[in-house]
C-alpha positions as CSV (number, residue, x, y, z in Angstrom):
1,M,-50.8,308.8,-105.9
2,F,-50.7,312.4,-104.7
3,K,-53.1,311.8,-101.8
4,N,-51.6,308.5,-101.0
5,L,-48.1,310.1,-100.7
6,W,-49.5,312.9,-98.6
7,R,-51.3,310.4,-96.3
8,Q,-48.1,308.3,-95.9
9,R,-46.0,311.3,-95.1
10,V,-48.6,312.6,-92.6
11,Q,-48.3,309.3,-90.8
12,L,-44.5,309.4,-90.9
13,V,-44.5,313.0,-89.5
14,E,-46.9,312.1,-86.7
15,A,-45.0,309.1,-85.6
16,D,-41.7,311.0,-85.6
17,L,-43.1,314.0,-83.9
18,I,-44.2,312.0,-80.8
19,R,-40.8,310.3,-80.8
20,E,-38.9,313.6,-80.9
21,L,-41.2,315.2,-78.3
22,H,-40.5,312.4,-75.8
23,A,-36.8,312.2,-76.6
24,T,-36.4,315.3,-74.5
25,N,-36.6,315.1,-70.7
26,S,-38.9,317.6,-69.2
27,L,-39.0,318.8,-65.6
28,D,-42.8,318.8,-65.6
29,E,-45.1,316.1,-67.0
30,K,-48.1,318.5,-67.2
31,L,-46.1,320.7,-69.6
32,V,-45.4,317.7,-71.8
33,Q,-49.1,316.8,-71.8
34,A,-50.0,320.4,-72.9
35,M,-47.3,320.3,-75.7
36,E,-48.5,316.9,-76.9
37,Y,-52.2,317.9,-76.8
38,S,-51.7,320.5,-79.5
39,L,-48.8,319.0,-81.4
40,M,-50.7,315.7,-81.9
41,A,-54.1,317.3,-82.6
42,G,-54.0,316.5,-86.3
43,G,-53.9,318.9,-89.2
44,K,-52.4,318.9,-92.7
45,R,-48.7,318.8,-91.6
46,L,-48.1,321.1,-94.5
47,R,-44.8,322.6,-93.5
48,P,-43.0,319.3,-93.0
49,I,-44.6,317.9,-96.1
50,L,-43.5,320.9,-98.1
51,L,-39.9,320.5,-96.9
52,M,-39.8,316.9,-98.0
53,A,-41.5,317.6,-101.3
54,A,-39.0,320.4,-102.1
55,A,-36.1,318.0,-101.4
56,D,-37.8,315.4,-103.6
57,A,-38.0,318.0,-106.4
58,C,-34.2,318.5,-106.0
59,G,-33.6,314.8,-106.6
60,T,-33.0,313.8,-102.9
61,A,-35.4,311.6,-100.9
62,G,-37.2,314.1,-98.7
63,E,-37.8,311.6,-95.9
64,K,-34.1,311.8,-95.1
65,F,-34.9,315.2,-93.5
66,I,-37.8,314.2,-91.4
67,T,-36.1,315.6,-88.3
68,V,-35.9,319.2,-89.6
69,A,-39.4,318.7,-90.9
70,D,-40.6,317.9,-87.4
71,A,-39.1,321.1,-86.1
72,L,-41.2,323.2,-88.5
73,E,-44.4,321.6,-87.2
74,M,-43.4,322.3,-83.7
75,I,-42.9,326.0,-84.5
76,H,-46.2,326.1,-86.4
77,T,-48.0,324.4,-83.4
78,Y,-46.6,326.9,-80.9
79,S,-47.9,329.8,-83.1
80,L,-51.4,328.3,-83.1
81,I,-51.4,327.9,-79.4
82,H,-50.5,331.5,-78.9
83,D,-52.8,332.7,-81.7
84,D,-55.8,331.1,-79.9
85,L,-55.1,332.9,-76.6
86,P,-57.6,335.5,-75.2
87,A,-55.0,338.2,-75.7
88,M,-54.8,337.3,-79.4
89,D,-57.6,335.7,-81.4
90,N,-59.5,334.4,-78.4
91,D,-60.6,331.1,-80.0
92,D,-62.3,328.2,-78.2
93,Y,-61.7,325.5,-80.9
94,R,-58.8,324.4,-83.1
95,R,-59.1,321.4,-85.4
96,G,-62.4,320.5,-83.8
97,K,-60.9,320.3,-80.3
98,L,-60.9,322.8,-77.4
99,T,-57.9,325.1,-77.7
100,N,-54.9,324.6,-75.5
101,H,-55.7,327.3,-73.0
102,K,-59.3,326.0,-72.6
103,V,-57.9,322.7,-71.4
104,F,-54.7,323.6,-69.6
105,G,-55.3,327.3,-68.7
106,E,-53.7,330.4,-70.2
107,A,-50.4,330.2,-68.3
108,M,-49.7,326.6,-69.2
109,A,-50.7,327.2,-72.8
110,I,-48.2,330.1,-73.1
111,I,-45.3,328.0,-71.7
112,A,-46.3,325.0,-73.8
113,G,-46.0,327.2,-76.9
114,D,-42.7,328.5,-75.6
115,A,-41.4,325.0,-75.0
116,L,-42.4,323.8,-78.5
117,L,-40.6,326.8,-80.1
118,T,-37.4,326.2,-78.2
119,L,-37.6,322.4,-78.6
120,A,-37.8,323.0,-82.4
121,F,-34.3,324.4,-82.6
122,E,-32.9,321.5,-80.5
123,V,-34.6,319.1,-82.9
124,V,-33.1,320.8,-86.0
125,L,-29.7,320.0,-84.5
126,R,-30.6,316.4,-84.2
127,Q,-30.7,316.0,-87.9
128,K,-28.2,313.4,-89.1
129,D,-26.1,313.1,-92.2
130,V,-26.1,316.8,-93.1
131,P,-22.9,318.8,-93.3
132,P,-22.7,321.2,-90.4
133,E,-22.5,324.3,-92.6
134,I,-25.7,323.3,-94.4
135,L,-27.5,322.6,-91.1
136,L,-26.4,326.1,-89.8
137,N,-27.8,327.7,-93.0
138,V,-31.1,325.9,-92.5
139,L,-31.2,326.9,-88.8
140,R,-30.7,330.5,-89.9
141,E,-33.5,330.2,-92.5
142,I,-36.0,328.8,-90.0
143,S,-35.1,331.1,-87.1
144,T,-35.4,334.2,-89.4
145,A,-38.8,333.0,-90.7
146,A,-40.1,332.3,-87.2
147,G,-39.1,335.7,-85.7
148,A,-39.6,339.4,-86.0
149,A,-38.5,339.4,-89.7
150,G,-41.1,336.7,-90.5
151,M,-44.0,335.1,-88.7
152,V,-43.9,337.0,-85.4
153,G,-43.5,340.3,-87.3
154,G,-46.5,339.5,-89.4
155,Q,-48.5,338.7,-86.2
156,A,-47.5,342.0,-84.8
157,I,-48.9,343.8,-87.8
158,D,-52.1,341.7,-87.5
159,L,-52.6,342.7,-83.9
160,R,-52.1,346.4,-84.6
161,S,-54.5,346.2,-87.5
162,E,-57.6,345.0,-85.7
163,G,-60.4,347.6,-86.2
164,V,-58.2,349.5,-88.6
165,Q,-58.5,349.7,-92.4
166,I,-55.0,348.8,-93.7
167,D,-53.9,349.2,-97.3
168,F,-53.3,346.4,-99.7
169,A,-49.5,346.6,-99.4
170,T,-49.6,346.3,-95.6
171,L,-52.0,343.3,-95.9
172,K,-49.5,341.5,-98.3
173,R,-46.6,342.3,-96.0
174,M,-48.5,341.1,-92.9
175,H,-49.4,337.7,-94.5
176,A,-46.0,337.3,-96.2
177,G,-44.8,337.2,-92.6
178,K,-47.5,335.6,-90.6
179,T,-48.4,332.8,-93.0
180,G,-45.9,332.9,-95.9
181,A,-42.6,333.0,-94.0
182,L,-42.8,329.5,-92.6
183,F,-43.9,328.0,-95.9
184,R,-41.0,329.8,-97.6
185,A,-38.6,328.5,-94.9
186,A,-40.0,324.9,-95.3
187,I,-39.5,324.9,-99.0
188,R,-36.1,326.6,-99.0
189,S,-34.9,324.4,-96.2
190,G,-35.8,321.3,-98.2
191,A,-33.8,322.7,-101.2
192,L,-30.8,323.7,-98.9
193,L,-30.7,320.3,-97.3
194,A,-30.7,318.7,-100.8
195,Q,-27.9,321.1,-101.7
196,A,-29.7,322.5,-104.6
197,D,-28.0,325.0,-106.9
198,E,-29.0,328.7,-107.0
199,K,-31.2,328.3,-110.1
200,I,-33.3,325.6,-108.4
201,L,-33.4,327.5,-105.1
202,D,-34.6,330.6,-106.8
203,A,-37.4,328.7,-108.6
204,L,-38.5,327.0,-105.4
205,T,-38.4,330.3,-103.5
206,R,-40.8,331.9,-106.1
207,Y,-43.0,328.8,-105.8
208,A,-43.0,329.2,-102.0
209,E,-44.0,332.8,-102.1
210,A,-46.9,332.2,-104.5
211,F,-47.9,329.2,-102.5
212,G,-48.1,331.2,-99.3
213,L,-50.2,333.9,-101.0
214,A,-52.6,331.4,-102.5
215,F,-53.0,329.6,-99.2
216,Q,-53.7,332.8,-97.3
217,I,-56.2,334.1,-99.8
218,T,-58.0,330.8,-99.6
219,D,-58.1,331.0,-95.8
220,D,-59.7,334.5,-96.1
221,I,-62.3,333.1,-98.4
222,L,-63.1,330.2,-96.2
223,D,-63.5,332.5,-93.2
224,V,-66.5,333.9,-95.1
225,T,-67.8,330.9,-97.0
226,G,-66.6,327.9,-94.9
227,D,-68.5,325.5,-92.7
228,A,-67.2,325.7,-89.1
229,A,-68.0,322.0,-88.6
230,V,-65.7,321.1,-91.6
231,L,-63.0,323.6,-90.7
232,G,-62.8,322.6,-87.1
233,K,-62.8,326.2,-85.9
234,A,-65.1,329.2,-85.9
235,T,-65.8,331.0,-89.1
236,G,-66.4,334.8,-89.3
237,S,-63.5,335.5,-86.9
238,D,-62.0,338.0,-89.2
239,I,-65.2,340.0,-89.3
240,K,-65.7,339.6,-85.5
241,N,-62.2,340.9,-84.9
242,A,-62.5,343.7,-87.5
243,K,-59.5,342.4,-89.5
244,S,-58.6,343.4,-93.0
245,T,-58.5,340.5,-95.4
246,Y,-58.2,339.9,-99.2
247,V,-62.0,339.6,-99.2
248,S,-62.8,342.7,-97.1
249,L,-60.4,344.9,-99.0
250,T,-61.6,343.8,-102.4
251,S,-64.5,341.3,-102.9
252,L,-65.1,337.6,-102.7
253,E,-64.9,337.3,-106.5
254,A,-61.7,339.4,-106.7
255,A,-60.1,337.3,-103.9
256,R,-60.9,334.1,-105.8
257,N,-59.2,335.7,-108.9
258,F,-56.2,336.6,-106.8
259,A,-56.0,333.0,-105.5
260,R,-56.1,331.6,-109.1
261,E,-53.4,334.0,-110.2
262,A,-51.2,332.9,-107.3
263,V,-51.7,329.3,-108.2
264,E,-50.7,330.0,-111.7
265,A,-47.6,331.8,-110.6
266,A,-46.6,328.9,-108.3
267,V,-47.0,326.3,-111.0
268,D,-45.1,328.6,-113.5
269,A,-42.2,328.8,-111.1
270,L,-41.8,325.0,-111.4
271,K,-41.4,324.9,-115.2
272,I,-37.7,324.1,-114.9
273,F,-38.6,320.8,-113.1
274,G,-39.9,317.6,-114.6
275,T,-42.2,315.0,-112.9
276,E,-40.1,315.2,-109.7
277,A,-42.1,318.4,-108.8
278,D,-45.5,317.0,-109.6
279,F,-46.4,316.7,-106.0
280,L,-45.8,320.5,-105.5
281,R,-47.8,321.3,-108.6
282,E,-50.8,319.2,-107.4
283,L,-50.5,320.5,-103.8
284,V,-51.0,324.2,-104.6
285,T,-53.9,323.4,-106.8
286,F,-55.5,321.1,-104.3
287,L,-55.2,323.4,-101.4
288,T,-56.9,326.3,-103.1
289,A,-59.9,324.1,-103.8
290,R,-60.1,322.9,-100.2
291,E,-63.0,323.2,-97.8
292,K,-60.9,323.2,-94.7
């Protein structure tokens, strides 16, 4: 049931993403092609799925909020396009396909990312049947998570940390922004859209923070142990770029222990919920055992 629901929602997100992308008129068709190339390149669609699952856990059908969920995936995709650029991680492949700048050139890749980011906020405001004050709170949640106080701030620490041995506290702060902030925004946005009370919002926030940590540590482990053919991108990039990770600052075994502890914390945060949060429980466990 868990995998079937995930599969169904991936299909729902992908159908809606392409609809939302083409609902906006662009002055340039090549730009739309570049946006679509990365937006529709596959992937887990985790952020939109987390938003819907959080709303489900609050007793509201998460699929009602597919429009806001789409916006999160657009922001995530923009970040991947920019991450892959030569000035950043300089990657040739993403999800088993050539990266955006390898197909469309660096300049077009940059503006395709810019266009996806700005489109995301337009798309949030297309969400129907949500009180305006709730939608504004969600918009604030997402914009904060995407910017200097969240994802972009974490990326800045990451860029400055190449070739530098950073301490554990800095590593945690970097990934709480770069990876965790958008996960946190997805889950909290689902709860806000479902008009959850403070107790439920707090529990889901704690879940989100533990989820993000478990996901990032697993990513660090896979960069060392993973198969590039399975992952769809090069492994060993952290070593190549001399980046500090949970593995490099501790050990492979210690990183695995940290991941297990984070999973336990995520599941524990959901103890106030019943079966309505089973998808969230299974998701964090499944993702830390993944091979890609």
